[in-house]
Every structure is written in structure tokens, then in C-alpha cells.
DOFI-831781 format. One line per field, with one value per atom (N, C-alpha, C): x, y, z; residue in three letters; atom name; residue number from 1; chain. Coordinates in steps of 0.2 Angstrom, whole numbers, plus 5000, padded with zeros to 4 digits. Layout:
REM DOFI-831781
east <- c(X, ...)
north <- c(Y, ...)
up <- c(Z, ...)
res <- c(ala, ...)
atom <- c(CA, ...)
n <- c(NUM, ...)
chain <- c(A, ...)
This chain:
REM DOFI-831781
east <- c(5067, 5068, 5073, 5075, 5080, 5076, 5070, 5067, 5064, 5060, 5058, 5053, 5053, 5049, 5041, 5037, 5030, 5026, 5029, 5025, 5021, 5015, 5010, 5013, 5017, 5020, 5025, 5029, 5034, 5031, 5025, 5021, 5019, 5016, 5013, 5019, 5024, 5030, 5033, 5033, 5035, 5030, 5024, 5019, 5020, 5021, 5023, 5029, 5034, 5040, 5039, 5035, 5034, 5030, 5025, 5020, 5024, 5028, 5032, 5037, 5041, 5046, 5042, 5037, 5033, 5031, 5028, 5026, 5031, 5037, 5043, 5045, 5045, 5047, 5042, 5036, 5031, 5031, 5032, 5032, 5039, 5044, 5050, 5049, 5046, 5045, 5040, 5035, 5031, 5035, 5039, 5044, 5048, 5051, 5056, 5052, 5046, 5042, 5041, 5039, 5037, 5044, 5049, 5055, 5059, 5059, 5063, 5059, 5062, 5059, 5055, 5056, 5052, 5053, 5048, 5048, 5054, 5058, 5064, 5069, 5070, 5075, 5073, 5067, 5064, 5066, 5064, 5066, 5073, 5077, 5085, 5087, 5085, 5087, 5084, 5078, 5075, 5079, 5081, 5084, 5091, 5095, 5101, 5101, 5097, 5096, 5095, 5090, 5088, 5094, 5097, 5103, 5108, 5110, 5115, 5113, 5107, 5104, 5104, 5102, 5102, 5109, 5113, 5120, 5123, 5121, 5124, 5120, 5115, 5110, 5113, 5119, 5122, 5120, 5116, 5115, 5120, 5121, 5126, 5133, 5134, 5141, 5140, 5141, 5140, 5144, 5141, 5144, 5151, 5153, 5160, 5165, 5162, 5167, 5166, 5162, 5162, 5168, 5170, 5176, 5173, 5178, 5176, 5173, 5174, 5171, 5164, 5162, 5155, 5150, 5153, 5149, 5144, 5145, 5140, 5133, 5134, 5128, 5124, 5127, 5123, 5118, 5121, 5116, 5111, 5111, 5106, 5102, 5103, 5099, 5093, 5087, 5081, 5080, 5083, 5082, 5086, 5092, 5096, 5092, 5088, 5085, 5079, 5076, 5070, 5073, 5079, 5082, 5084, 5087, 5089, 5083, 5078, 5072, 5069, 5068, 5065, 5069, 5076, 5080, 5081, 5082, 5083, 5078, 5071, 5066, 5065, 5066, 5065, 5070, 5076, 5082, 5084, 5081, 5083, 5081, 5085, 5084, 5088, 5085, 5089, 5087, 5092, 5091, 5094, 5093, 5096, 5092, 5086, 5082, 5083, 5088, 5088, 5091, 5088, 5090, 5098, 5101, 5108, 5109, 5115, 5117, 5124, 5126, 5133, 5136, 5142, 5146, 5153, 5154, 5160, 5165, 5171, 5177, 5182, 5182, 5186, 5193, 5195, 5203, 5205, 5201, 5204, 5201, 5195, 5192, 5187, 5186, 5182, 5175, 5170, 5163, 5162, 5159, 5157, 5149, 5146, 5139, 5138, 5134, 5133, 5125, 5123, 5116, 5115, 5109, 5107, 5108, 5105, 5106, 5113, 5117, 5124, 5128, 5126, 5129, 5127, 5120, 5117, 5119, 5119, 5121, 5128, 5133, 5140, 5141, 5138, 5140, 5137, 5131, 5127, 5126, 5129, 5129, 5122, 5118, 5111, 5111, 5106, 5105, 5098, 5096, 5089, 5086, 5090, 5088, 5086, 5089, 5087, 5081, 5077, 5071, 5066, 5065, 5060, 5063, 5070, 5073, 5073, 5073, 5072, 5065, 5060, 5053, 5053, 5056, 5056, 5059, 5065, 5069, 5064, 5061, 5057, 5051, 5048, 5042, 5045, 5051, 5054, 5055, 5057, 5058, 5052, 5046, 5040, 5037, 5038, 5036, 5040, 5047, 5051, 5050, 5048, 5047, 5040, 5035, 5029, 5030, 5034, 5035, 5039, 5044, 5047, 5043, 5039, 5034, 5029, 5027, 5022, 5026, 5032, 5036, 5038, 5039, 5040, 5034, 5028, 5022, 5021, 5023, 5022, 5027, 5033, 5039, 5042, 5041, 5045, 5040, 5042, 5038, 5043, 5041, 5046, 5043, 5038, 5035, 5040, 5041, 5045, 5040, 5041, 5037, 5041)
north <- c(4593, 4598, 4603, 4608, 4613, 4619, 4619, 4625, 4630, 4627, 4631, 4637, 4642, 4648, 4646, 4647, 4646, 4652, 4658, 4664, 4664, 4667, 4667, 4672, 4677, 4681, 4677, 4673, 4669, 4664, 4661, 4656, 4659, 4665, 4668, 4670, 4672, 4674, 4668, 4662, 4656, 4654, 4655, 4654, 4659, 4665, 4670, 4668, 4666, 4664, 4658, 4653, 4647, 4648, 4652, 4654, 4657, 4662, 4665, 4661, 4656, 4652, 4647, 4644, 4639, 4642, 4648, 4652, 4653, 4655, 4656, 4650, 4644, 4638, 4636, 4637, 4635, 4640, 4646, 4651, 4650, 4648, 4647, 4641, 4636, 4630, 4633, 4637, 4639, 4644, 4648, 4652, 4648, 4643, 4639, 4635, 4633, 4630, 4634, 4641, 4646, 4648, 4648, 4651, 4646, 4640, 4634, 4631, 4628, 4625, 4619, 4615, 4609, 4607, 4602, 4600, 4598, 4594, 4591, 4596, 4601, 4606, 4610, 4611, 4615, 4611, 4604, 4600, 4600, 4599, 4599, 4606, 4611, 4618, 4619, 4617, 4618, 4614, 4608, 4604, 4607, 4609, 4612, 4618, 4623, 4629, 4628, 4624, 4622, 4619, 4615, 4611, 4616, 4621, 4626, 4631, 4633, 4637, 4634, 4628, 4624, 4623, 4622, 4621, 4627, 4633, 4639, 4643, 4640, 4643, 4645, 4642, 4643, 4638, 4633, 4628, 4622, 4620, 4614, 4616, 4622, 4625, 4632, 4633, 4640, 4645, 4651, 4657, 4658, 4658, 4659, 4654, 4648, 4642, 4641, 4645, 4645, 4648, 4645, 4649, 4656, 4660, 4667, 4668, 4663, 4663, 4661, 4658, 4656, 4660, 4665, 4669, 4673, 4675, 4679, 4675, 4668, 4664, 4664, 4664, 4665, 4671, 4676, 4682, 4682, 4678, 4678, 4671, 4667, 4661, 4662, 4661, 4662, 4657, 4650, 4646, 4649, 4652, 4655, 4661, 4665, 4670, 4667, 4662, 4658, 4655, 4652, 4649, 4655, 4660, 4666, 4668, 4670, 4672, 4667, 4661, 4656, 4654, 4653, 4651, 4657, 4663, 4668, 4670, 4669, 4670, 4664, 4658, 4653, 4652, 4654, 4653, 4659, 4665, 4671, 4671, 4673, 4673, 4678, 4683, 4688, 4688, 4685, 4685, 4679, 4678, 4673, 4666, 4666, 4660, 4656, 4658, 4655, 4648, 4644, 4637, 4636, 4631, 4630, 4623, 4622, 4616, 4614, 4608, 4606, 4606, 4609, 4609, 4605, 4600, 4596, 4599, 4601, 4603, 4597, 4595, 4589, 4590, 4596, 4597, 4597, 4599, 4599, 4594, 4591, 4586, 4588, 4595, 4598, 4599, 4599, 4600, 4607, 4611, 4618, 4618, 4623, 4624, 4631, 4632, 4638, 4639, 4645, 4647, 4645, 4642, 4640, 4646, 4651, 4657, 4659, 4659, 4661, 4656, 4650, 4645, 4645, 4646, 4646, 4653, 4658, 4664, 4665, 4662, 4662, 4657, 4651, 4646, 4647, 4649, 4650, 4657, 4662, 4669, 4672, 4670, 4672, 4679, 4683, 4690, 4691, 4692, 4693, 4700, 4705, 4711, 4710, 4705, 4704, 4700, 4698, 4694, 4697, 4704, 4707, 4708, 4709, 4709, 4703, 4697, 4691, 4690, 4693, 4693, 4697, 4703, 4707, 4704, 4701, 4697, 4692, 4688, 4682, 4685, 4691, 4694, 4696, 4699, 4702, 4696, 4690, 4684, 4682, 4682, 4680, 4684, 4691, 4696, 4695, 4694, 4694, 4688, 4682, 4676, 4677, 4680, 4681, 4686, 4691, 4696, 4693, 4689, 4686, 4681, 4677, 4673, 4676, 4682, 4686, 4688, 4691, 4693, 4687, 4681, 4675, 4673, 4674, 4672, 4677, 4683, 4688, 4688, 4686, 4687, 4681, 4675, 4669, 4664, 4662, 4657, 4652, 4646, 4640, 4636, 4639, 4636, 4636, 4631, 4631, 4631, 4636, 4637, 4635)
up <- c(5421, 5416, 5419, 5416, 5418, 5421, 5422, 5425, 5420, 5415, 5410, 5413, 5410, 5412, 5410, 5415, 5415, 5414, 5413, 5413, 5407, 5407, 5401, 5396, 5397, 5392, 5388, 5391, 5388, 5384, 5386, 5382, 5376, 5376, 5370, 5365, 5368, 5364, 5360, 5364, 5360, 5355, 5356, 5350, 5345, 5346, 5341, 5336, 5340, 5336, 5332, 5335, 5332, 5326, 5326, 5321, 5315, 5317, 5312, 5308, 5312, 5309, 5305, 5307, 5303, 5297, 5297, 5291, 5287, 5289, 5285, 5281, 5285, 5281, 5276, 5278, 5273, 5266, 5268, 5262, 5258, 5262, 5258, 5253, 5255, 5251, 5245, 5246, 5240, 5236, 5239, 5234, 5230, 5233, 5229, 5223, 5225, 5219, 5214, 5215, 5210, 5206, 5210, 5206, 5202, 5204, 5201, 5196, 5191, 5185, 5187, 5192, 5193, 5201, 5203, 5210, 5213, 5209, 5211, 5213, 5209, 5210, 5216, 5217, 5223, 5229, 5229, 5234, 5236, 5231, 5233, 5236, 5233, 5235, 5242, 5243, 5250, 5255, 5254, 5259, 5260, 5254, 5255, 5259, 5258, 5261, 5269, 5270, 5277, 5281, 5278, 5281, 5283, 5278, 5280, 5285, 5285, 5290, 5297, 5297, 5303, 5306, 5302, 5305, 5307, 5304, 5306, 5311, 5313, 5318, 5325, 5326, 5333, 5338, 5336, 5341, 5341, 5335, 5334, 5335, 5332, 5332, 5335, 5341, 5344, 5340, 5340, 5336, 5338, 5344, 5346, 5343, 5342, 5339, 5332, 5328, 5321, 5318, 5312, 5308, 5306, 5306, 5304, 5298, 5293, 5286, 5286, 5292, 5292, 5296, 5300, 5305, 5302, 5295, 5292, 5291, 5290, 5290, 5296, 5302, 5308, 5308, 5305, 5306, 5301, 5295, 5291, 5291, 5297, 5298, 5301, 5298, 5302, 5308, 5307, 5313, 5319, 5317, 5322, 5326, 5323, 5326, 5330, 5327, 5331, 5338, 5337, 5343, 5348, 5345, 5349, 5354, 5350, 5354, 5359, 5357, 5361, 5367, 5366, 5371, 5376, 5374, 5378, 5383, 5380, 5385, 5389, 5387, 5392, 5398, 5396, 5401, 5405, 5403, 5406, 5413, 5418, 5425, 5428, 5432, 5435, 5442, 5447, 5454, 5457, 5463, 5467, 5467, 5464, 5464, 5457, 5453, 5447, 5447, 5442, 5443, 5441, 5444, 5443, 5439, 5436, 5433, 5434, 5434, 5435, 5428, 5428, 5422, 5423, 5419, 5420, 5415, 5417, 5413, 5412, 5406, 5405, 5405, 5404, 5404, 5411, 5416, 5423, 5427, 5425, 5429, 5434, 5435, 5440, 5438, 5442, 5441, 5445, 5441, 5444, 5443, 5447, 5446, 5444, 5439, 5436, 5435, 5435, 5433, 5426, 5425, 5418, 5413, 5415, 5410, 5409, 5414, 5413, 5408, 5409, 5404, 5397, 5396, 5390, 5386, 5390, 5387, 5385, 5389, 5387, 5382, 5382, 5377, 5370, 5370, 5364, 5362, 5366, 5364, 5364, 5369, 5369, 5372, 5370, 5373, 5374, 5380, 5381, 5378, 5377, 5374, 5367, 5363, 5356, 5355, 5360, 5359, 5354, 5354, 5350, 5343, 5343, 5336, 5332, 5336, 5333, 5330, 5333, 5331, 5324, 5324, 5319, 5313, 5314, 5308, 5305, 5310, 5307, 5303, 5306, 5302, 5295, 5295, 5289, 5284, 5287, 5282, 5279, 5283, 5281, 5275, 5276, 5271, 5265, 5266, 5260, 5256, 5259, 5255, 5251, 5254, 5251, 5245, 5246, 5241, 5235, 5236, 5231, 5228, 5231, 5228, 5223, 5225, 5221, 5215, 5216, 5210, 5205, 5208, 5204, 5200, 5203, 5200, 5194, 5195, 5190, 5184, 5186, 5181, 5178, 5182, 5180, 5177, 5171, 5167, 5165, 5166, 5164, 5159, 5155, 5149, 5143, 5140, 5133, 5128, 5123, 5117, 5111)
res <- c(met, met, met, val, val, val, gly, gly, gly, leu, leu, leu, asn, asn, asn, ser, ser, ser, asn, asn, asn, trp, trp, trp, gly, gly, gly, val, val, val, phe, phe, phe, phe, phe, phe, tyr, tyr, tyr, trp, trp, trp, trp, trp, trp, leu, leu, leu, val, val, val, phe, phe, phe, tyr, tyr, tyr, leu, leu, leu, tyr, tyr, tyr, thr, thr, thr, ser, ser, ser, phe, phe, phe, asp, asp, asp, thr, thr, thr, phe, phe, phe, leu, leu, leu, gly, gly, gly, val, val, val, met, met, met, leu, leu, leu, val, val, val, val, val, val, leu, leu, leu, leu, leu, leu, pro, pro, pro, asn, asn, asn, glu, glu, glu, gln, gln, gln, ala, ala, ala, ala, ala, ala, asn, asn, asn, val, val, val, met, met, met, gly, gly, gly, ile, ile, ile, gly, gly, gly, val, val, val, ser, ser, ser, met, met, met, ile, ile, ile, trp, trp, trp, asn, asn, asn, ile, ile, ile, ala, ala, ala, ser, ser, ser, gly, gly, gly, phe, phe, phe, met, met, met, ile, ile, ile, pro, pro, pro, tyr, tyr, tyr, gly, gly, gly, gln, gln, gln, met, met, met, pro, pro, pro, ala, ala, ala, ala, ala, ala, trp, trp, trp, gln, gln, gln, trp, trp, trp, leu, leu, leu, tyr, tyr, tyr, trp, trp, trp, ile, ile, ile, ser, ser, ser, pro, pro, pro, pro, pro, pro, gly, gly, gly, trp, trp, trp, ala, ala, ala, leu, leu, leu, gln, gln, gln, gly, gly, gly, val, val, val, leu, leu, leu, ala, ala, ala, thr, thr, thr, gln, gln, gln, tyr, tyr, tyr, tyr, tyr, tyr, cys, cys, cys, asp, asp, asp, gly, gly, gly, ser, ser, ser, ser, ser, ser, cys, cys, cys, pro, pro, pro, thr, thr, thr, met, met, met, ser, ser, ser, val, val, val, phe, phe, phe, asp, asp, asp, ala, ala, ala, ser, ser, ser, thr, thr, thr, gly, gly, gly, asp, asp, asp, thr, thr, thr, thr, thr, thr, tyr, tyr, tyr, lys, lys, lys, tyr, tyr, tyr, val, val, val, trp, trp, trp, asp, asp, asp, tyr, tyr, tyr, thr, thr, thr, ser, ser, ser, ser, ser, ser, thr, thr, thr, phe, phe, phe, gly, gly, gly, leu, leu, leu, his, his, his, tyr, tyr, tyr, asp, asp, asp, arg, arg, arg, arg, arg, arg, trp, trp, trp, ile, ile, ile, ala, ala, ala, val, val, val, gly, gly, gly, val, val, val, leu, leu, leu, ala, ala, ala, phe, phe, phe, cys, cys, cys, val, val, val, val, val, val, ala, ala, ala, thr, thr, thr, arg, arg, arg, val, val, val, leu, leu, leu, thr, thr, thr, leu, leu, leu, leu, leu, leu, gly, gly, gly, leu, leu, leu, arg, arg, arg, phe, phe, phe, val, val, val, cys, cys, cys, his, his, his, leu, leu, leu, lys, lys, lys, arg, arg, arg)
atom <- c(N, CA, C, N, CA, C, N, CA, C, N, CA, C, N, CA, C, N, CA, C, N, CA, C, N, CA, C, N, CA, C, N, CA, C, N, CA, C, N, CA, C, N, CA, C, N, CA, C, N, CA, C, N, CA, C, N, CA, C, N, CA, C, N, CA, C, N, CA, C, N, CA, C, N, CA, C, N, CA, C, N, CA, C, N, CA, C, N, CA, C, N, CA, C, N, CA, C, N, CA, C, N, CA, C, N, CA, C, N, CA, C, N, CA, C, N, CA, C, N, CA, C, N, CA, C, N, CA, C, N, CA, C, N, CA, C, N, CA, C, N, CA, C, N, CA, C, N, CA, C, N, CA, C, N, CA, C, N, CA, C, N, CA, C, N, CA, C, N, CA, C, N, CA, C, N, CA, C, N, CA, C, N, CA, C, N, CA, C, N, CA, C, N, CA, C, N, CA, C, N, CA, C, N, CA, C, N, CA, C, N, CA, C, N, CA, C, N, CA, C, N, CA, C, N, CA, C, N, CA, C, N, CA, C, N, CA, C, N, CA, C, N, CA, C, N, CA, C, N, CA, C, N, CA, C, N, CA, C, N, CA, C, N, CA, C, N, CA, C, N, CA, C, N, CA, C, N, CA, C, N, CA, C, N, CA, C, N, CA, C, N, CA, C, N, CA, C, N, CA, C, N, CA, C, N, CA, C, N, CA, C, N, CA, C, N, CA, C, N, CA, C, N, CA, C, N, CA, C, N, CA, C, N, CA, C, N, CA, C, N, CA, C, N, CA, C, N, CA, C, N, CA, C, N, CA, C, N, CA, C, N, CA, C, N, CA, C, N, CA, C, N, CA, C, N, CA, C, N, CA, C, N, CA, C, N, CA, C, N, CA, C, N, CA, C, N, CA, C, N, CA, C, N, CA, C, N, CA, C, N, CA, C, N, CA, C, N, CA, C, N, CA, C, N, CA, C, N, CA, C, N, CA, C, N, CA, C, N, CA, C, N, CA, C, N, CA, C, N, CA, C, N, CA, C, N, CA, C, N, CA, C, N, CA, C, N, CA, C, N, CA, C, N, CA, C, N, CA, C, N, CA, C, N, CA, C, N, CA, C, N, CA, C, N, CA, C, N, CA, C, N, CA, C, N, CA, C, N, CA, C, N, CA, C, N, CA, C, N, CA, C, N, CA, C, N, CA, C, N, CA, C, N, CA, C, N, CA, C, N, CA, C, N, CA, C, N, CA, C, N, CA, C, N, CA, C, N, CA, C, N, CA, C)
n <- c(1, 1, 1, 2, 2, 2, 3, 3, 3, 4, 4, 4, 5, 5, 5, 6, 6, 6, 7, 7, 7, 8, 8, 8, 9, 9, 9, 10, 10, 10, 11, 11, 11, 12, 12, 12, 13, 13, 13, 14, 14, 14, 15, 15, 15, 16, 16, 16, 17, 17, 17, 18, 18, 18, 19, 19, 19, 20, 20, 20, 21, 21, 21, 22, 22, 22, 23, 23, 23, 24, 24, 24, 25, 25, 25, 26, 26, 26, 27, 27, 27, 28, 28, 28, 29, 29, 29, 30, 30, 30, 31, 31, 31, 32, 32, 32, 33, 33, 33, 34, 34, 34, 35, 35, 35, 36, 36, 36, 37, 37, 37, 38, 38, 38, 39, 39, 39, 40, 40, 40, 41, 41, 41, 42, 42, 42, 43, 43, 43, 44, 44, 44, 45, 45, 45, 46, 46, 46, 47, 47, 47, 48, 48, 48, 49, 49, 49, 50, 50, 50, 51, 51, 51, 52, 52, 52, 53, 53, 53, 54, 54, 54, 55, 55, 55, 56, 56, 56, 57, 57, 57, 58, 58, 58, 59, 59, 59, 60, 60, 60, 61, 61, 61, 62, 62, 62, 63, 63, 63, 64, 64, 64, 65, 65, 65, 66, 66, 66, 67, 67, 67, 68, 68, 68, 69, 69, 69, 70, 70, 70, 71, 71, 71, 72, 72, 72, 73, 73, 73, 74, 74, 74, 75, 75, 75, 76, 76, 76, 77, 77, 77, 78, 78, 78, 79, 79, 79, 80, 80, 80, 81, 81, 81, 82, 82, 82, 83, 83, 83, 84, 84, 84, 85, 85, 85, 86, 86, 86, 87, 87, 87, 88, 88, 88, 89, 89, 89, 90, 90, 90, 91, 91, 91, 92, 92, 92, 93, 93, 93, 94, 94, 94, 95, 95, 95, 96, 96, 96, 97, 97, 97, 98, 98, 98, 99, 99, 99, 100, 100, 100, 101, 101, 101, 102, 102, 102, 103, 103, 103, 104, 104, 104, 105, 105, 105, 106, 106, 106, 107, 107, 107, 108, 108, 108, 109, 109, 109, 110, 110, 110, 111, 111, 111, 112, 112, 112, 113, 113, 113, 114, 114, 114, 115, 115, 115, 116, 116, 116, 117, 117, 117, 118, 118, 118, 119, 119, 119, 120, 120, 120, 121, 121, 121, 122, 122, 122, 123, 123, 123, 124, 124, 124, 125, 125, 125, 126, 126, 126, 127, 127, 127, 128, 128, 128, 129, 129, 129, 130, 130, 130, 131, 131, 131, 132, 132, 132, 133, 133, 133, 134, 134, 134, 135, 135, 135, 136, 136, 136, 137, 137, 137, 138, 138, 138, 139, 139, 139, 140, 140, 140, 141, 141, 141, 142, 142, 142, 143, 143, 143, 144, 144, 144, 145, 145, 145, 146, 146, 146, 147, 147, 147, 148, 148, 148, 149, 149, 149, 150, 150, 150, 151, 151, 151, 152, 152, 152, 153, 153, 153, 154, 154, 154, 155, 155, 155, 156, 156, 156, 157, 157, 157, 158, 158, 158, 159, 159, 159, 160, 160, 160, 161, 161, 161)
chain <- c(A, A, A, A, A, A, A, A, A, A, A, A, A, A, A, A, A, A, A, A, A, A, A, A, A, A, A, A, A, A, A, A, A, A, A, A, A, A, A, A, A, A, A, A, A, A, A, A, A, A, A, A, A, A, A, A, A, A, A, A, A, A, A, A, A, A, A, A, A, A, A, A, A, A, A, A, A, A, A, A, A, A, A, A, A, A, A, A, A, A, A, A, A, A, A, A, A, A, A, A, A, A, A, A, A, A, A, A, A, A, A, A, A, A, A, A, A, A, A, A, A, A, A, A, A, A, A, A, A, A, A, A, A, A, A, A, A, A, A, A, A, A, A, A, A, A, A, A, A, A, A, A, A, A, A, A, A, A, A, A, A, A, A, A, A, A, A, A, A, A, A, A, A, A, A, A, A, A, A, A, A, A, A, A, A, A, A, A, A, A, A, A, A, A, A, A, A, A, A, A, A, A, A, A, A, A, A, A, A, A, A, A, A, A, A, A, A, A, A, A, A, A, A, A, A, A, A, A, A, A, A, A, A, A, A, A, A, A, A, A, A, A, A, A, A, A, A, A, A, A, A, A, A, A, A, A, A, A, A, A, A, A, A, A, A, A, A, A, A, A, A, A, A, A, A, A, A, A, A, A, A, A, A, A, A, A, A, A, A, A, A, A, A, A, A, A, A, A, A, A, A, A, A, A, A, A, A, A, A, A, A, A, A, A, A, A, A, A, A, A, A, A, A, A, A, A, A, A, A, A, A, A, A, A, A, A, A, A, A, A, A, A, A, A, A, A, A, A, A, A, A, A, A, A, A, A, A, A, A, A, A, A, A, A, A, A, A, A, A, A, A, A, A, A, A, A, A, A, A, A, A, A, A, A, A, A, A, A, A, A, A, A, A, A, A, A, A, A, A, A, A, A, A, A, A, A, A, A, A, A, A, A, A, A, A, A, A, A, A, A, A, A, A, A, A, A, A, A, A, A, A, A, A, A, A, A, A, A, A, A, A, A, A, A, A, A, A, A, A, A, A, A, A, A, A, A, A, A, A, A, A, A, A, A, A, A, A, A, A, A, A, A, A, A, A, A, A, A, A, A, A, A, A)
């Protein structure tokens, strides 16, 4: 492995982010079923939204390499906030005993050694200071999907009379 953090606080933080993100995905599916006219439409919309959010999460295409027109998707992407929090807490290291990794530069043919945190933070734009903001954004997403589901149950009716 690459030296994952085995601190108990990081472990419980991971479980918190995992719980919030899994809850959000589940409640998003429920919300789409309530708001859309049938199961097929909800299925297609859920797949489309999840695909776009996962592409814009900053993992497959790092934020710095995204076209400027796509960068706003990064900030509204719940998978991006989940990754931001989990990866930042796992790879953050401050000191001389941090794990290193070799990085190959294809343009020059040189191999350099970098700290794992330095590489992940510069490549993926991770910020350790944003870890609790990520939890707050995920909690907001869970609450927002629940509220929209309740509003949909109250005001949306797909019955034809």
C-alpha cells in the first residue's frame, strides 16, 4: 500500500463520510423516483447525474486539467466532496517520516521521489483544511434530497384523470 493512515480519528471520519455519501446516493434515488413520472425515467436520470458527477469529481480529470466550462461541476459534485475529505485525511502528512513515491516524468525521462501528500495535493487539488467542509456539504446534500423528496410527495402527482 501507500502508507494509509491507521489513526482511529481518521477511521471514524472515513465511516462518517461513507455513511453520508451512501445515504445521499440512496436518498437521491428515492427523490428521483418521487419526482419523475416512472421508474425508467428515474433510472435514466439517476445514471446520467451520477455519471456526470463522477466524471467531474476531480479524480478522473483533476480540477486543474478540467476545461473552464466544467469547473463549476466540480464544486457541486457530491462524489468530489467525498473524495476530497477521504483522500485528504488519508494522505495528509506533515513531517520528515512521510511516505514517498517515485514519479516518472515522460517528457524528460527522469524519475523523482515525492512525498505522497505533496503529489496527491498538487495533482488532485486536495486541501486538508477542507475536510470538515466536505462533511458539511455532504450533510447538506442528504438534508436537501430529503426535503425535496418530502416536497415532491406533497406537491407532485403523476396520476392522469
